[in-house]
C-alpha positions as CSV (number, residue, x, y, z in Angstrom):
1,X,205.7,196.8,132.5
2,X,205.4,196.1,136.2
3,X,207.5,194.4,138.9
4,X,205.0,192.1,139.3
5,X,205.5,191.4,134.8
6,X,208.9,190.9,135.2
7,X,209.1,188.1,138.5
8,X,205.9,186.2,136.6
9,X,208.5,186.9,132.9
10,X,211.5,185.8,135.1
11,X,210.2,182.8,136.2
12,X,208.4,181.1,132.9
13,X,211.5,181.7,130.8
14,X,213.3,178.7,129.5
15,X,217.0,178.6,130.8
16,X,219.9,177.3,129.0
17,X,223.6,176.4,130.5
18,X,226.4,174.4,128.9
19,X,227.4,171.5,130.8
20,X,230.7,169.2,129.8
21,X,229.7,165.8,131.7
22,X,232.7,163.5,132.7
23,X,233.3,160.5,130.5
24,X,232.8,157.1,131.4
25,X,230.2,158.5,135.0
26,X,226.6,157.7,135.4
27,X,225.1,160.7,137.3
28,X,223.1,160.7,140.2
29,X,219.2,160.0,139.1
30,X,217.1,163.0,139.3
31,X,213.2,163.9,138.6
32,X,212.4,167.9,138.0
33,X,209.1,168.4,139.7
34,X,207.5,171.5,137.9
35,X,209.8,171.4,134.6
36,X,210.6,170.4,131.2
37,X,214.4,169.8,130.6
38,X,215.4,169.3,126.9
39,X,219.3,168.3,126.3
40,X,221.1,168.3,123.8
41,X,223.9,166.5,122.4
42,X,226.5,169.2,121.3
43,X,229.5,166.1,121.8
44,X,230.4,163.2,122.2
45,X,227.8,160.7,124.0
46,X,225.5,159.8,126.6
47,X,222.5,157.4,127.1
48,X,219.6,158.6,128.3
49,X,216.7,155.8,129.6
50,X,218.7,153.1,128.5
51,X,218.6,154.8,124.8
52,X,222.0,155.6,123.4
53,X,222.3,159.7,122.2
54,X,225.1,161.5,120.1
55,X,226.1,164.4,118.8
56,X,222.7,166.2,117.7
57,X,220.1,164.6,119.1
58,X,217.6,166.3,121.4
59,X,216.7,164.2,124.8
60,X,213.6,165.5,126.4
61,X,212.9,165.2,130.0
62,X,209.3,165.4,131.3
63,X,208.5,167.0,134.8
64,X,208.5,164.7,137.0
65,X,209.7,161.5,135.6
66,X,212.7,160.1,136.9
67,X,216.4,160.9,134.6
68,X,219.1,158.6,134.6
69,X,221.7,160.0,132.7
70,X,224.9,157.7,131.4
71,X,228.1,159.5,129.8
72,X,230.2,157.5,127.2
73,X,233.8,156.6,127.5
74,X,234.5,160.3,126.7
75,X,233.3,163.5,127.8
76,X,229.5,164.4,126.6
77,X,228.8,168.8,126.6
78,X,224.9,169.2,126.2
79,X,223.3,172.3,126.4
80,X,220.1,172.2,129.4
81,X,217.2,174.0,129.2
82,X,214.9,174.3,131.5
83,X,211.9,176.2,130.9
84,X,210.8,177.2,133.4
85,X,214.8,177.9,134.4
86,X,216.1,176.1,137.8
87,X,216.4,172.4,136.8
88,X,219.2,173.6,134.5
89,X,221.9,173.9,137.2
90,X,221.5,170.7,139.1
91,X,222.4,168.5,135.5
92,X,225.9,171.3,136.1
93,X,226.4,170.8,140.2
94,X,225.3,166.8,139.1
95,X,228.5,167.1,136.8
96,X,231.3,168.6,138.9
97,X,234.9,167.4,139.3
98,X,235.0,166.3,141.6
99,X,231.7,165.2,142.6
100,X,229.6,167.5,145.4
101,X,228.5,164.7,148.5
102,X,224.4,164.5,148.6
103,X,225.0,166.7,151.5
104,X,225.2,169.6,150.2
105,X,223.1,168.5,146.2
106,X,220.0,167.8,148.8
107,X,218.6,170.8,149.2
108,X,220.5,173.1,146.2
109,X,218.4,170.3,143.7
110,X,215.2,171.1,146.6
111,X,215.8,174.9,146.4
112,X,215.5,174.6,142.5
113,X,212.7,172.1,142.4
114,X,214.6,168.5,141.6
115,X,214.8,165.3,143.6
116,X,217.4,163.2,143.9
117,X,216.0,159.6,143.6
118,X,219.9,157.9,145.7
119,X,219.9,155.2,144.7
120,X,222.5,153.0,143.9
121,X,224.5,154.2,140.8
122,X,225.7,151.7,137.9
123,X,228.8,149.8,137.7
124,X,230.5,152.4,134.8
125,X,232.2,149.7,133.5
């Protein structure tokens, strides 16, 4: 395999990351530009596009569509798979504790093909 073939393979490989999302927290809305992002709920509850999801549920976040994730009262553990890889790292950064400032998240997200939508977050109560 040539280095060009290897680069193409890496660019189209799915990448997976297990992320623990803090309970009772709405995450900053985001839009993945060029990848589909698949979320498998492993533990806990969350809501995506106002639809409740529980352990075992699959959420498909299509490229170009805004995504709003609100975590239930307790933490949720999700498997995030992106094709091609990269955007799953943004989900991990959005769930960081303590939270990462938007000024630091914006360039990271942009480098990974994700637009952060800076509209006001919903009240978690």
